[in-house]
Structure formats: structure tokens, C-alpha cells
C-alpha positions in Angstrom: -69.7 -91.6 -48.3 -71.1 -88.2 -47.1 -71.4 -85.8 -50.0 -72.2 -82.1 -49.7 -72.8 -79.4 -52.3 -70.0 -76.9 -52.1 -69.8 -74.5 -55.1 -67.3 -72.3 -53.3 -64.2 -73.0 -51.3 -65.0 -74.1 -47.7 -63.5 -74.2 -44.3 -62.7 -77.7 -42.9 -61.9 -78.8 -39.4 -60.6 -82.4 -39.1 -59.5 -84.1 -35.9 -58.0 -87.6 -35.7 -56.1 -89.6 -33.1 -54.2 -92.1 -35.2 -54.2 -93.2 -38.9 -54.0 -90.9 -41.8 -55.7 -87.9 -43.4 -55.6 -87.1 -47.2 -57.0 -83.9 -48.6 -57.5 -83.6 -52.3 -58.3 -80.1 -53.6 -59.5 -79.7 -57.1 -61.9 -77.5 -59.2 -65.2 -79.1 -58.1 -68.6 -78.1 -56.7 -69.0 -80.7 -54.0 -67.2 -82.2 -51.0 -66.9 -85.9 -50.4 -65.7 -87.5 -47.2 -64.7 -91.1 -46.6 -63.7 -92.5 -43.2 -62.5 -96.1 -43.2 -60.7 -98.2 -40.5 -57.0 -98.4 -40.8 -57.2 -102.2 -40.1 -60.6 -103.7 -41.0 -59.8 -106.6 -38.8 -59.2 -104.5 -35.7 -62.5 -103.8 -33.8 -61.3 -100.5 -32.3 -60.5 -99.2 -35.8 -63.9 -100.4 -37.2 -65.7 -98.7 -34.3 -63.8 -95.5 -34.7 -64.7 -95.3 -38.4 -68.3 -96.2 -37.9 -68.8 -93.7 -35.2 -66.9 -90.8 -36.6 -68.9 -87.6 -36.9 -69.1 -85.8 -40.3 -71.2 -82.7 -40.6 -71.4 -79.7 -42.9 -73.3 -76.4 -42.5 -72.8 -72.8 -43.6 -69.5 -73.5 -45.4 -68.0 -75.4 -42.5 -67.1 -79.1 -42.7 -66.3 -81.0 -39.5 -64.8 -84.4 -39.3 -64.2 -85.7 -35.8 -63.9 -88.9 -33.8 -66.8 -90.1 -31.7 -66.8 -89.1 -28.0 -68.2 -90.9 -25.1 -68.9 -89.4 -21.6 -65.9 -87.9 -20.0 -63.4 -90.5 -21.1 -62.3 -88.6 -24.2 -62.0 -90.1 -27.7 -62.4 -93.7 -28.5 -59.1 -95.3 -29.4 -58.8 -96.5 -33.0 -57.0 -95.7 -36.2 -58.9 -94.4 -39.2 -58.0 -93.3 -42.7 -59.8 -90.1 -43.8 -60.1 -88.9 -47.4 -61.7 -85.5 -48.1 -62.1 -84.3 -51.7 -63.0 -80.6 -51.6 -62.8 -77.4 -53.7 -59.5 -75.7 -54.3 -58.4 -72.8 -52.1 -60.4 -74.2 -49.1 -59.2 -73.3 -45.6 -58.0 -76.2 -43.4 -57.6 -76.8 -39.7 -56.3 -80.2 -38.7 -55.5 -81.5 -35.2 -54.0 -85.0 -34.9 -52.1 -87.1 -32.4 -50.1 -89.6 -34.5 -51.9 -89.4 -37.8 -50.0 -88.2 -41.0 -51.6 -85.6 -43.2 -51.2 -85.3 -47.0 -52.7 -82.3 -48.8 -52.7 -82.5 -52.6 -53.8 -79.4 -54.6 -54.0 -75.7 -53.8 -55.2 -74.6 -50.3 -55.7 -71.2 -48.6 -55.0 -70.8 -44.9 -53.8 -74.0 -43.2 -53.5 -74.8 -39.5 -51.8 -78.1 -38.5 -51.1 -79.3 -35.0 -49.9 -82.8 -34.0 -47.9 -84.8 -31.5 -46.0 -87.1 -33.8 -47.9 -86.8 -37.1 -46.3 -85.1 -40.2 -47.7 -82.8 -42.9 -47.0 -83.0 -46.6 -48.6 -80.3 -48.6 -48.5 -79.3 -52.3 -49.4 -75.6 -52.4 -50.6 -73.1 -49.8 -51.5 -69.5 -50.5 -52.1 -67.6 -47.3 -51.2 -68.3 -43.6 -49.7 -71.6 -42.6 -49.3 -72.5 -39.0 -47.7 -75.9 -38.1 -46.8 -77.1 -34.7 -45.7 -80.5 -33.6 -43.6 -82.4 -31.0 -41.8 -84.9 -33.2 -43.7 -84.5 -36.5 -42.4 -82.4 -39.4 -43.8 -80.4 -42.3 -42.8 -80.8 -46.0 -44.3 -78.1 -48.2 -43.8 -77.8 -52.0 -44.9 -74.2 -52.5 -45.8 -71.5 -50.1 -47.0 -68.1 -51.2 -47.7 -66.5 -47.8 -46.5 -66.7 -44.2 -45.5 -69.7 -42.2 -45.0 -70.2 -38.4 -43.4 -73.5 -37.6 -42.7 -74.8 -34.1 -41.4 -78.2 -33.2 -39.2 -80.1 -30.7 -37.5 -82.6 -33.0 -39.6 -82.1 -36.1 -38.1 -80.7 -39.3 -39.3 -78.2 -41.9 -38.7 -78.7 -45.6 -40.0 -76.1 -48.1 -39.3 -76.3 -51.8 -40.3 -72.7 -52.8 -41.0 -69.7 -50.7 -42.6 -66.4 -51.6 -43.4 -64.9 -48.2 -42.2 -65.1 -44.6 -41.1 -68.0 -42.5 -40.6 -68.1 -38.7 -39.3 -71.4 -37.5 -38.4 -72.5 -33.9 -37.1 -76.0 -33.2 -34.9 -77.8 -30.7 -33.2 -80.5 -32.8 -35.3 -80.2 -36.0 -33.7 -79.0 -39.2 -34.9 -76.3 -41.6 -34.4 -76.7 -45.4 -35.7 -74.2 -47.9 -34.7 -75.1 -51.5 -35.6 -71.7 -53.0 -36.4 -68.7 -50.9 -37.5 -66.3 -53.7 -38.5 -63.3 -51.6 -39.7 -62.3 -48.2 -38.0 -63.2 -44.9 -36.7 -66.3 -43.1 -36.2 -66.4 -39.4 -34.9 -69.7 -38.0 -34.1 -70.5 -34.4 -32.7 -74.0 -33.5 -30.6 -75.5 -30.8 -28.9 -78.4 -32.7 -30.7 -78.6 -36.0 -29.1 -77.6 -39.3 -30.4 -74.8 -41.5 -30.1 -74.8 -45.3 -31.4 -72.1 -47.5 -31.2 -71.7 -51.2 -31.5 -68.3 -52.8 -32.4 -68.2 -56.5 -30.6 -66.1 -59.1 -32.5 -62.8 -59.3 -33.0 -62.7 -55.5 -30.8 -60.5 -53.3 -30.4 -61.6 -49.7 -29.5 -59.8 -46.5 -28.0 -62.2 -44.0 -27.9 -62.1 -40.2 -26.4 -65.4 -39.0 -25.1 -66.4 -35.6 -24.2 -69.8 -34.2 -22.6 -71.1 -31.0 -20.4 -74.0 -32.3 -22.0 -74.7 -35.7 -20.3 -74.3 -39.1 -21.5 -71.4 -41.3 -21.2 -71.8 -45.0 -22.1 -68.8 -47.2 -21.7 -69.4 -50.9 -23.4 -66.3 -52.1 -21.3 -63.7 -54.0 -21.0 -60.4 -52.1 -23.0 -57.5 -53.6 -23.5 -53.8 -52.8 -27.3 -54.2 -53.0 -30.1 -55.5 -55.0 -30.1 -54.9 -58.8 -33.2 -53.3 -60.5 -35.9 -55.9 -60.7 -34.3 -58.2 -58.1 -36.5 -59.9 -55.5 -35.4 -59.2 -51.9 -35.0 -61.6 -49.0 -33.8 -61.2 -45.4 -32.4 -64.2 -43.5 -32.0 -64.3 -39.8 -30.6 -67.5 -38.3 -29.7 -68.4 -34.7 -28.3 -71.9 -33.8 -26.6 -73.5 -30.9 -24.6 -76.2 -32.5 -26.4 -76.5 -35.8 -24.7 -75.9 -39.1 -25.9 -73.2 -41.5 -25.6 -73.4 -45.3 -26.6 -70.5 -47.5 -26.2 -71.0 -51.3 -27.6 -70.3 -54.7 -30.6 -72.4 -55.5 -29.9 -75.1 -58.1 -32.4 -73.6 -60.5 -34.4 -70.4 -60.5 -38.0 -71.2 -59.6 -40.6 -68.8 -61.0 
């Protein structure tokens, strides 16, 4: 397994056609990369793993599939595991591979055709785009731009700004503590929880969807309240705004 000395957070660019990518961020001073075939009995997977390119220089890690001539990437599914320092910056581009990011990360850029992203904690800028893949984020302290056709966005806790645009994908934010949420969707549902101690200003319009607002009306934020603005536009998607089940700090 390639191992590199990385006493500080790094930048990582990882590309894959099919398979899976797992990123594990911890307090460590090195980076370890493992690329293995998804199916050890499938020759295309074995070749893809053996010929994957892994390099590191000047704080930049690159993991990419082998190329040949003008024919593009070799076909084959691989499982990639990268153990790296916390707060590293990530850029991932996949076709149908799923990505899981455990630990704390800084800026994160994810693009896919049908792959999905599951991430634990991101502080900084998150950009996620997919055709049918979705994004499931536990904690975001920063800004998110999400764009998908049928992919859905799920976010447990938000401290920052979200701009989401989907066709049929849904948007769920369990606890939007502060910042701004802007969601555009044709037929997808939008569900946003607002914790106690957060005051929300709502701007919601839908064509034929059902709007449910379970927040108590108020004249304005109390002293010490966090503030949140919510703008939602849907065609036929339902909208549900409610108090979060528990205050997340």
C-alpha cells in the first residue's frame, strides 16, 4: 500500500469509474492508499486495481484509473480506501462508485453520474452534483451547493448556507441551526427542521404541493437566537417546516 508522510492536512483528487471510495480522516501524520479489485475473480477489476495511478507531491494526492491511448479509462470496478489527516480537502469524480467519508474534512467537491456521497463532517465549501446519485451529510459548518436530477439531499445539522436544485430529488434538513436554505425542485419534497433557539424567516411557494408550517408565529428573533432564512420553490413537491426533534448544538 502506498504510504506518504503528510504531517499537515492535504488536498486529494480521486477519480473512479465503478466500485467504491472510502475516506477515513483522523489525527495522523501520514496518508495510506489501498486500491483493490471489487471482484478478485474478474480480470477487468484486477487490471484496474493493478494499473491505478497513485501519486503524491507538494501536498497533493492523486488517485486515478489507468489510461490507454485515446480510448479513455479501462473498464473495471475497484475499491479505494484512503486514510489521511483530518481537515484535508477532497475532490472526487466518479461514474457509478459510492463514496463514504468518515471523519472531519475541509472543502469537499463531489461529482458523479449515479454514485452517492455519505459524509460525517465538513467544515468549509461543499459542492455536490449528480444525475441520480444523492448526498447524505451528518454535519455541515459552511456552504453547500447541491445539484441533481433525481438524487436527494439529506443533511442532519446545518450551520451555513445551502442552495439545492433538483428535478425529482427530495431535500431533508433535520436541524437547520443558522444561515440560509434555498431549495428548488420540480416534484421532490422539502423537509426542514428548525431547532429551538433558531428564528426562521420563510419564503415558500409551490404549484400544487402541500405546505405544512408547524412553527409558531413570532414578531422577530429573541436576543441570542440564531437566525435562518428559508426560500423554497416547488412544482408539485410538498413542503414541511417544523421544529427539530431536539436542539443540536
